[in-house]
PDB file of the backbone (N, CA, C, O) and the ligand in Angstrom, with CONECT records:
HET     ZN  A 101       1
ATOM      1  N   UNK A   1       0.852  -1.147   0.015  1.00  0.00           N
ATOM      2  CA  UNK A   1      -0.034   0.174  -0.001  1.00  0.00           C
ATOM      3  C   UNK A   1       0.812   1.214   0.079  1.00  0.00           C
ATOM      4  O   UNK A   1       1.551   1.405   1.045  1.00  0.00           O
ATOM      5  N   UNK A   2       0.746   1.978  -0.984  1.00  0.00           N
ATOM      6  CA  UNK A   2       1.315   3.472  -0.920  1.00  0.00           C
ATOM      7  C   UNK A   2       0.469   4.588  -1.019  1.00  0.00           C
ATOM      8  O   UNK A   2      -0.621   4.521  -1.588  1.00  0.00           O
ATOM      9  N   UNK A   3       0.949   5.710  -0.446  1.00  0.00           N
ATOM     10  CA  UNK A   3      -0.020   6.732  -0.650  1.00  0.00           C
ATOM     11  C   UNK A   3       0.713   7.968  -1.259  1.00  0.00           C
ATOM     12  O   UNK A   3       1.884   8.174  -0.940  1.00  0.00           O
ATOM     13  N   UNK A   4       0.088   8.765  -2.089  1.00  0.00           N
ATOM     14  CA  UNK A   4       0.738   9.778  -2.567  1.00  0.00           C
ATOM     15  C   UNK A   4       0.681  10.977  -1.910  1.00  0.00           C
ATOM     16  O   UNK A   4      -0.372  11.361  -1.400  1.00  0.00           O
ATOM     17  N   UNK A   5       1.943  11.768  -1.853  1.00  0.00           N
ATOM     18  CA  UNK A   5       2.217  12.872  -1.045  1.00  0.00           C
ATOM     19  C   UNK A   5       1.149  14.073  -1.357  1.00  0.00           C
ATOM     20  O   UNK A   5       1.030  14.442  -2.525  1.00  0.00           O
ATOM     21  N   UNK A   6       0.402  14.661  -0.369  1.00  0.00           N
ATOM     22  CA  UNK A   6      -0.183  15.689  -0.580  1.00  0.00           C
ATOM     23  C   UNK A   6       0.449  16.906  -1.061  1.00  0.00           C
ATOM     24  O   UNK A   6      -0.149  17.711  -1.776  1.00  0.00           O
ATOM     25  N   UNK A   7       1.682  17.053  -0.668  1.00  0.00           N
ATOM     26  CA  UNK A   7       2.451  18.339  -1.034  1.00  0.00           C
ATOM     27  C   UNK A   7       3.124  18.315  -2.133  1.00  0.00           C
ATOM     28  O   UNK A   7       3.377  19.404  -2.647  1.00  0.00           O
ATOM     29  N   UNK A   8       3.609  17.043  -2.812  1.00  0.00           N
ATOM     30  CA  UNK A   8       4.218  17.170  -4.100  1.00  0.00           C
ATOM     31  C   UNK A   8       3.861  15.976  -4.696  1.00  0.00           C
ATOM     32  O   UNK A   8       2.921  15.290  -4.294  1.00  0.00           O
ATOM     33  N   UNK A   9       4.627  15.670  -5.716  1.00  0.00           N
ATOM     34  CA  UNK A   9       4.440  14.366  -6.654  1.00  0.00           C
ATOM     35  C   UNK A   9       4.880  13.048  -6.095  1.00  0.00           C
ATOM     36  O   UNK A   9       4.640  11.970  -6.639  1.00  0.00           O
ATOM     37  N   UNK A  10       5.648  13.224  -4.791  1.00  0.00           N
ATOM     38  CA  UNK A  10       6.273  11.957  -4.292  1.00  0.00           C
ATOM     39  C   UNK A  10       5.404  10.947  -3.673  1.00  0.00           C
ATOM     40  O   UNK A  10       4.221  11.221  -3.473  1.00  0.00           O
ATOM     41  N   UNK A  11       5.893   9.800  -3.351  1.00  0.00           N
ATOM     42  CA  UNK A  11       5.146   8.716  -2.756  1.00  0.00           C
ATOM     43  C   UNK A  11       5.546   8.541  -1.334  1.00  0.00           C
ATOM     44  O   UNK A  11       6.696   8.631  -0.903  1.00  0.00           O
ATOM     45  N   UNK A  12       4.482   8.285  -0.664  1.00  0.00           N
ATOM     46  CA  UNK A  12       4.997   8.318   1.036  1.00  0.00           C
ATOM     47  C   UNK A  12       5.594   6.836   1.392  1.00  0.00           C
ATOM     48  O   UNK A  12       4.844   5.900   1.115  1.00  0.00           O
ATOM     49  N   UNK A  13       6.690   6.564   1.897  1.00  0.00           N
ATOM     50  CA  UNK A  13       7.042   5.468   2.446  1.00  0.00           C
ATOM     51  C   UNK A  13       6.433   5.255   3.598  1.00  0.00           C
ATOM     52  O   UNK A  13       6.013   6.197   4.270  1.00  0.00           O
ATOM     53  N   UNK A  14       6.294   3.841   4.016  1.00  0.00           N
ATOM     54  CA  UNK A  14       5.475   3.525   5.170  1.00  0.00           C
ATOM     55  C   UNK A  14       6.196   2.561   5.946  1.00  0.00           C
ATOM     56  O   UNK A  14       6.790   1.624   5.414  1.00  0.00           O
ATOM     57  N   UNK A  15       6.166   2.777   7.337  1.00  0.00           N
ATOM     58  CA  UNK A  15       6.835   1.848   8.286  1.00  0.00           C
ATOM     59  C   UNK A  15       6.154   1.915   9.507  1.00  0.00           C
ATOM     60  O   UNK A  15       5.797   2.962  10.047  1.00  0.00           O
ATOM     61  N   UNK A  16       5.940   0.538  10.026  1.00  0.00           N
ATOM     62  CA  UNK A  16       5.079   0.411  11.291  1.00  0.00           C
ATOM     63  C   UNK A  16       5.853  -0.175  12.295  1.00  0.00           C
ATOM     64  O   UNK A  16       6.589  -1.113  11.991  1.00  0.00           O
ATOM     65  N   UNK A  17       5.801   0.230  13.439  1.00  0.00           N
ATOM     66  CA  UNK A  17       6.652  -0.048  14.653  1.00  0.00           C
ATOM     67  C   UNK A  17       5.753  -0.165  15.881  1.00  0.00           C
ATOM     68  O   UNK A  17       4.712   0.487  15.968  1.00  0.00           O
ATOM     69  N   UNK A  18       6.177  -1.015  16.839  1.00  0.00           N
ATOM     70  CA  UNK A  18       5.423  -0.910  18.248  1.00  0.00           C
ATOM     71  C   UNK A  18       5.837   0.128  18.866  1.00  0.00           C
ATOM     72  O   UNK A  18       7.014   0.469  18.752  1.00  0.00           O
ATOM     73  N   UNK A  19       4.851   0.915  19.729  1.00  0.00           N
ATOM     74  CA  UNK A  19       5.012   2.110  20.372  1.00  0.00           C
ATOM     75  C   UNK A  19       5.930   1.624  21.412  1.00  0.00           C
ATOM     76  O   UNK A  19       5.503   0.735  22.147  1.00  0.00           O
ATOM     77  N   UNK A  20       7.362   2.153  21.626  1.00  0.00           N
ATOM     78  CA  UNK A  20       8.278   1.793  22.650  1.00  0.00           C
ATOM     79  C   UNK A  20       7.748   1.957  24.059  1.00  0.00           C
ATOM     80  O   UNK A  20       7.343   3.042  24.478  1.00  0.00           O
ATOM     81  N   UNK A  21       7.764   0.960  24.704  1.00  0.00           N
ATOM     82  CA  UNK A  21       7.267   1.127  26.205  1.00  0.00           C
ATOM     83  C   UNK A  21       8.496   0.741  27.161  1.00  0.00           C
ATOM     84  O   UNK A  21       8.582   1.109  28.332  1.00  0.00           O
ATOM     85  N   UNK A  22       9.530  -0.134  26.420  1.00  0.00           N
ATOM     86  CA  UNK A  22      10.655  -0.486  27.200  1.00  0.00           C
ATOM     87  C   UNK A  22      11.878  -0.315  26.380  1.00  0.00           C
ATOM     88  O   UNK A  22      11.732  -0.221  25.161  1.00  0.00           O
ATOM     89  N   UNK A  23      13.077  -0.262  26.899  1.00  0.00           N
ATOM     90  CA  UNK A  23      14.279  -0.163  25.983  1.00  0.00           C
ATOM     91  C   UNK A  23      15.330  -1.136  26.698  1.00  0.00           C
ATOM     92  O   UNK A  23      15.304  -1.202  27.927  1.00  0.00           O
ATOM     93  N   UNK A  24      16.153  -1.811  26.049  1.00  0.00           N
ATOM     94  CA  UNK A  24      16.937  -2.543  26.586  1.00  0.00           C
ATOM     95  C   UNK A  24      18.343  -1.820  26.975  1.00  0.00           C
ATOM     96  O   UNK A  24      18.777  -0.929  26.244  1.00  0.00           O
ATOM     97  N   UNK A  25      18.961  -2.180  28.011  1.00  0.00           N
ATOM     98  CA  UNK A  25      20.014  -1.187  28.486  1.00  0.00           C
ATOM     99  C   UNK A  25      21.207  -1.963  28.032  1.00  0.00           C
ATOM    100  O   UNK A  25      21.159  -3.192  28.073  1.00  0.00           O
ATOM    101  N   UNK A  26      22.438  -1.248  27.538  1.00  0.00           N
ATOM    102  CA  UNK A  26      23.544  -1.696  26.843  1.00  0.00           C
ATOM    103  C   UNK A  26      24.576  -2.244  27.753  1.00  0.00           C
ATOM    104  O   UNK A  26      25.758  -1.901  27.749  1.00  0.00           O
ATOM    105  N   UNK A  27      24.014  -3.158  28.562  1.00  0.00           N
ATOM    106  CA  UNK A  27      24.956  -3.786  29.638  1.00  0.00           C
ATOM    107  C   UNK A  27      24.723  -5.243  29.564  1.00  0.00           C
ATOM    108  O   UNK A  27      23.681  -5.631  29.036  1.00  0.00           O
ATOM    109  N   UNK A  28      25.695  -6.215  30.102  1.00  0.00           N
ATOM    110  CA  UNK A  28      25.398  -7.730  29.951  1.00  0.00           C
ATOM    111  C   UNK A  28      23.875  -7.959  30.474  1.00  0.00           C
ATOM    112  O   UNK A  28      23.227  -7.209  31.204  1.00  0.00           O
ATOM    113  N   UNK A  29      23.487  -9.177  29.912  1.00  0.00           N
ATOM    114  CA  UNK A  29      22.004  -9.732  30.242  1.00  0.00           C
ATOM    115  C   UNK A  29      20.829  -8.705  29.751  1.00  0.00           C
ATOM    116  O   UNK A  29      19.625  -8.853  29.960  1.00  0.00           O
ATOM    117  N   UNK A  30      21.395  -7.739  29.120  1.00  0.00           N
ATOM    118  CA  UNK A  30      20.272  -6.812  28.580  1.00  0.00           C
ATOM    119  C   UNK A  30      19.010  -6.733  29.245  1.00  0.00           C
ATOM    120  O   UNK A  30      17.991  -7.161  28.704  1.00  0.00           O
ATOM    121  N   UNK A  31      19.008  -6.105  30.622  1.00  0.00           N
ATOM    122  CA  UNK A  31      17.757  -5.933  31.223  1.00  0.00           C
ATOM    123  C   UNK A  31      16.959  -4.656  30.532  1.00  0.00           C
ATOM    124  O   UNK A  31      17.524  -3.814  29.834  1.00  0.00           O
ATOM    125  N   UNK A  32      15.831  -4.660  30.785  1.00  0.00           N
ATOM    126  CA  UNK A  32      14.961  -3.565  29.879  1.00  0.00           C
ATOM    127  C   UNK A  32      14.579  -2.564  31.013  1.00  0.00           C
ATOM    128  O   UNK A  32      14.484  -2.871  32.202  1.00  0.00           O
ATOM    129  N   UNK A  33      14.375  -1.327  30.485  1.00  0.00           N
ATOM    130  CA  UNK A  33      13.969  -0.305  31.511  1.00  0.00           C
ATOM    131  C   UNK A  33      12.690   0.141  30.897  1.00  0.00           C
ATOM    132  O   UNK A  33      12.513   0.194  29.680  1.00  0.00           O
ATOM    133  N   UNK A  34      11.804   0.460  31.801  1.00  0.00           N
ATOM    134  CA  UNK A  34      10.435   0.765  31.270  1.00  0.00           C
ATOM    135  C   UNK A  34      10.565   2.440  30.870  1.00  0.00           C
ATOM    136  O   UNK A  34      10.992   3.266  31.676  1.00  0.00           O
ATOM    137  N   UNK A  35      10.213   2.709  29.778  1.00  0.00           N
ATOM    138  CA  UNK A  35      10.091   4.350  29.573  1.00  0.00           C
ATOM    139  C   UNK A  35       8.614   4.717  29.477  1.00  0.00           C
ATOM    140  O   UNK A  35       8.264   5.756  28.916  1.00  0.00           O
ATOM    141  N   UNK A  36       7.870   3.985  29.947  1.00  0.00           N
ATOM    142  CA  UNK A  36       6.317   4.387  29.912  1.00  0.00           C
ATOM    143  C   UNK A  36       6.070   5.848  30.586  1.00  0.00           C
ATOM    144  O   UNK A  36       5.286   6.697  30.161  1.00  0.00           O
ATOM    145  N   UNK A  37       6.890   5.955  31.706  1.00  0.00           N
ATOM    146  CA  UNK A  37       6.574   7.230  32.443  1.00  0.00           C
ATOM    147  C   UNK A  37       6.949   8.602  31.622  1.00  0.00           C
ATOM    148  O   UNK A  37       6.465   9.712  31.842  1.00  0.00           O
ATOM    149  N   UNK A  38       7.802   8.310  30.751  1.00  0.00           N
ATOM    150  CA  UNK A  38       8.229   9.223  29.720  1.00  0.00           C
ATOM    151  C   UNK A  38       7.529   9.539  28.501  1.00  0.00           C
ATOM    152  O   UNK A  38       7.748  10.531  27.807  1.00  0.00           O
ATOM    153  N   UNK A  39       6.621   8.585  28.265  1.00  0.00           N
ATOM    154  CA  UNK A  39       5.752   8.739  27.060  1.00  0.00           C
ATOM    155  C   UNK A  39       4.372   9.729  27.224  1.00  0.00           C
ATOM    156  O   UNK A  39       3.732   9.732  28.276  1.00  0.00           O
ATOM    157  N   UNK A  40       4.053  10.439  26.234  1.00  0.00           N
ATOM    158  CA  UNK A  40       2.848  11.307  26.525  1.00  0.00           C
ATOM    159  C   UNK A  40       1.750  10.246  26.916  1.00  0.00           C
ATOM    160  O   UNK A  40       1.729   9.185  26.293  1.00  0.00           O
ATOM    161  N   UNK A  41       0.884  10.470  27.869  1.00  0.00           N
ATOM    162  CA  UNK A  41      -0.115   9.492  28.256  1.00  0.00           C
ATOM    163  C   UNK A  41      -1.079   9.142  27.162  1.00  0.00           C
ATOM    164  O   UNK A  41      -1.702   8.080  27.154  1.00  0.00           O
ATOM    165  N   UNK A  42      -1.185  10.071  26.232  1.00  0.00           N
ATOM    166  CA  UNK A  42      -2.130   9.663  25.073  1.00  0.00           C
ATOM    167  C   UNK A  42      -1.633   8.554  24.345  1.00  0.00           C
ATOM    168  O   UNK A  42      -2.379   7.692  23.881  1.00  0.00           O
ATOM    169  N   UNK A  43      -0.306   8.543  24.217  1.00  0.00           N
ATOM    170  CA  UNK A  43       0.377   7.459  23.378  1.00  0.00           C
ATOM    171  C   UNK A  43       0.380   6.030  23.979  1.00  0.00           C
ATOM    172  O   UNK A  43       0.717   5.082  23.269  1.00  0.00           O
ATOM    173  N   UNK A  44       0.055   5.876  25.116  1.00  0.00           N
ATOM    174  CA  UNK A  44       0.065   4.623  25.993  1.00  0.00           C
ATOM    175  C   UNK A  44      -1.193   3.783  25.541  1.00  0.00           C
ATOM    176  O   UNK A  44      -1.184   2.562  25.702  1.00  0.00           O
ATOM    177  N   UNK A  45      -2.151   4.354  25.039  1.00  0.00           N
ATOM    178  CA  UNK A  45      -3.282   3.565  24.633  1.00  0.00           C
ATOM    179  C   UNK A  45      -3.123   2.965  23.426  1.00  0.00           C
ATOM    180  O   UNK A  45      -4.054   2.319  22.945  1.00  0.00           O
ATOM    181  N   UNK A  46      -1.990   3.089  22.811  1.00  0.00           N
ATOM    182  CA  UNK A  46      -1.823   2.454  21.519  1.00  0.00           C
ATOM    183  C   UNK A  46      -0.712   1.577  21.413  1.00  0.00           C
ATOM    184  O   UNK A  46       0.338   1.919  21.958  1.00  0.00           O
ATOM    185  N   UNK A  47      -0.776   0.478  20.785  1.00  0.00           N
ATOM    186  CA  UNK A  47       0.151  -0.478  20.621  1.00  0.00           C
ATOM    187  C   UNK A  47       1.253  -0.385  19.534  1.00  0.00           C
ATOM    188  O   UNK A  47       2.402  -0.814  19.639  1.00  0.00           O
ATOM    189  N   UNK A  48       0.722   0.227  18.513  1.00  0.00           N
ATOM    190  CA  UNK A  48       1.571   0.300  17.105  1.00  0.00           C
ATOM    191  C   UNK A  48       1.587   1.688  16.684  1.00  0.00           C
ATOM    192  O   UNK A  48       0.582   2.308  17.031  1.00  0.00           O
ATOM    193  N   UNK A  49       2.550   2.420  15.956  1.00  0.00           N
ATOM    194  CA  UNK A  49       2.070   3.291  15.132  1.00  0.00           C
ATOM    195  C   UNK A  49       2.789   3.105  13.785  1.00  0.00           C
ATOM    196  O   UNK A  49       3.793   2.407  13.639  1.00  0.00           O
ATOM    197  N   UNK A  50       2.180   3.790  12.835  1.00  0.00           N
ATOM    198  CA  UNK A  50       2.614   3.729  11.187  1.00  0.00           C
ATOM    199  C   UNK A  50       2.987   5.217  11.046  1.00  0.00           C
ATOM    200  O   UNK A  50       2.301   6.158  11.448  1.00  0.00           O
ATOM    201  N   UNK A  51       4.367   5.305  10.316  1.00  0.00           N
ATOM    202  CA  UNK A  51       4.769   6.542   9.950  1.00  0.00           C
ATOM    203  C   UNK A  51       4.719   6.595   8.532  1.00  0.00           C
ATOM    204  O   UNK A  51       4.825   5.510   7.959  1.00  0.00           O
ATOM    205  N   UNK A  52       4.592   7.530   7.894  1.00  0.00           N
ATOM    206  CA  UNK A  52       4.561   7.938   6.437  1.00  0.00           C
ATOM    207  C   UNK A  52       5.588   8.943   6.189  1.00  0.00           C
ATOM    208  O   UNK A  52       5.536   9.956   6.887  1.00  0.00           O
ATOM    209  N   UNK A  53       6.354   8.859   5.466  1.00  0.00           N
ATOM    210  CA  UNK A  53       7.418  10.125   5.015  1.00  0.00           C
ATOM    211  C   UNK A  53       7.598  10.024   3.431  1.00  0.00           C
ATOM    212  O   UNK A  53       7.790   9.006   2.767  1.00  0.00           O
ATOM    213  N   UNK A  54       7.491  11.277   3.022  1.00  0.00           N
ATOM    214  CA  UNK A  54       7.730  11.331   1.482  1.00  0.00           C
ATOM    215  C   UNK A  54       9.194  11.597   1.495  1.00  0.00           C
ATOM    216  O   UNK A  54       9.819  12.371   2.219  1.00  0.00           O
ATOM    217  N   UNK A  55       9.712  10.636   0.352  1.00  0.00           N
ATOM    218  CA  UNK A  55      11.095  10.650   0.209  1.00  0.00           C
ATOM    219  C   UNK A  55      11.826  11.839  -0.640  1.00  0.00           C
ATOM    220  O   UNK A  55      13.042  12.013  -0.732  1.00  0.00           O
ATOM    221  N   UNK A  56      10.786  12.616  -1.239  1.00  0.00           N
ATOM    222  CA  UNK A  56      11.008  13.601  -1.837  1.00  0.00           C
ATOM    223  C   UNK A  56      11.228  15.099  -1.236  1.00  0.00           C
ATOM    224  O   UNK A  56      12.154  15.869  -1.494  1.00  0.00           O
ATOM    225  N   UNK A  57       9.924  15.334  -0.211  1.00  0.00           N
ATOM    226  CA  UNK A  57      10.106  16.702   0.305  1.00  0.00           C
ATOM    227  C   UNK A  57      10.128  16.465   1.878  1.00  0.00           C
ATOM    228  O   UNK A  57      10.305  17.474   2.561  1.00  0.00           O
ATOM    229  N   UNK A  58       9.964  15.208   2.553  1.00  0.00           N
ATOM    230  CA  UNK A  58      10.005  15.159   3.828  1.00  0.00           C
ATOM    231  C   UNK A  58       8.838  15.126   4.592  1.00  0.00           C
ATOM    232  O   UNK A  58       8.867  14.769   5.769  1.00  0.00           O
ATOM    233  N   UNK A  59       7.679  15.513   3.950  1.00  0.00           N
ATOM    234  CA  UNK A  59       6.229  15.478   4.606  1.00  0.00           C
ATOM    235  C   UNK A  59       6.065  14.155   5.247  1.00  0.00           C
ATOM    236  O   UNK A  59       6.353  13.064   4.756  1.00  0.00           O
ATOM    237  N   UNK A  60       5.542  14.412   6.460  1.00  0.00           N
ATOM    238  CA  UNK A  60       5.348  13.147   7.415  1.00  0.00           C
ATOM    239  C   UNK A  60       4.028  13.034   7.974  1.00  0.00           C
ATOM    240  O   UNK A  60       3.461  13.997   8.489  1.00  0.00           O
ATOM    241  N   UNK A  61       3.515  11.869   7.885  1.00  0.00           N
ATOM    242  CA  UNK A  61       2.244  11.635   8.751  1.00  0.00           C
ATOM    243  C   UNK A  61       2.407  10.365   9.662  1.00  0.00           C
ATOM    244  O   UNK A  61       3.060   9.395   9.276  1.00  0.00           O
ATOM    245  N   UNK A  62       1.798  10.409  10.868  1.00  0.00           N
ATOM    246  CA  UNK A  62       1.961   9.389  11.612  1.00  0.00           C
ATOM    247  C   UNK A  62       0.456   9.045  12.180  1.00  0.00           C
ATOM    248  O   UNK A  62      -0.366   9.890  12.534  1.00  0.00           O
ATOM    249  N   UNK A  63       0.291   7.726  12.188  1.00  0.00           N
ATOM    250  CA  UNK A  63      -1.054   7.205  12.714  1.00  0.00           C
ATOM    251  C   UNK A  63      -0.738   6.197  13.652  1.00  0.00           C
ATOM    252  O   UNK A  63       0.134   5.353  13.445  1.00  0.00           O
ATOM    253  N   UNK A  64      -1.547   6.272  14.864  1.00  0.00           N
ATOM    254  CA  UNK A  64      -1.324   5.304  15.802  1.00  0.00           C
ATOM    255  C   UNK A  64      -2.605   4.277  15.879  1.00  0.00           C
ATOM    256  O   UNK A  64      -3.769   4.616  15.661  1.00  0.00           O
ATOM    257  N   UNK A  65      -2.146   2.902  16.245  1.00  0.00           N
ATOM    258  CA  UNK A  65      -3.113   2.060  16.092  1.00  0.00           C
ATOM    259  C   UNK A  65      -3.387   1.318  17.495  1.00  0.00           C
ATOM    260  O   UNK A  65      -2.356   1.120  18.138  1.00  0.00           O
ATOM    261  N   UNK A  66      -4.478   0.908  18.040  1.00  0.00           N
ATOM    262  CA  UNK A  66      -4.658   0.112  19.196  1.00  0.00           C
ATOM    263  C   UNK A  66      -4.157  -1.213  19.077  1.00  0.00           C
ATOM    264  O   UNK A  66      -4.256  -1.998  20.020  1.00  0.00           O
TER     265      UNK A  66
HETATM  266 ZN    ZN A 101       6.371  15.007  -0.785  1.00  0.00          ZN2+
END
């Protein structure tokens, strides 16, 4: 699925990522540290986000999914 850029003739590139709630620490055993308290609370309701970026002009859209 590709979307046309609303600002120029480019195509928006799409990538979906989980909303980060933990980060691995760069030390042995790689424990994870919760970063949830640093997230905007409105983001905590969603588990994934999809980002669209136009490779020509840099126009960006982000959508969150539960
Ligand atoms: Zn564009």
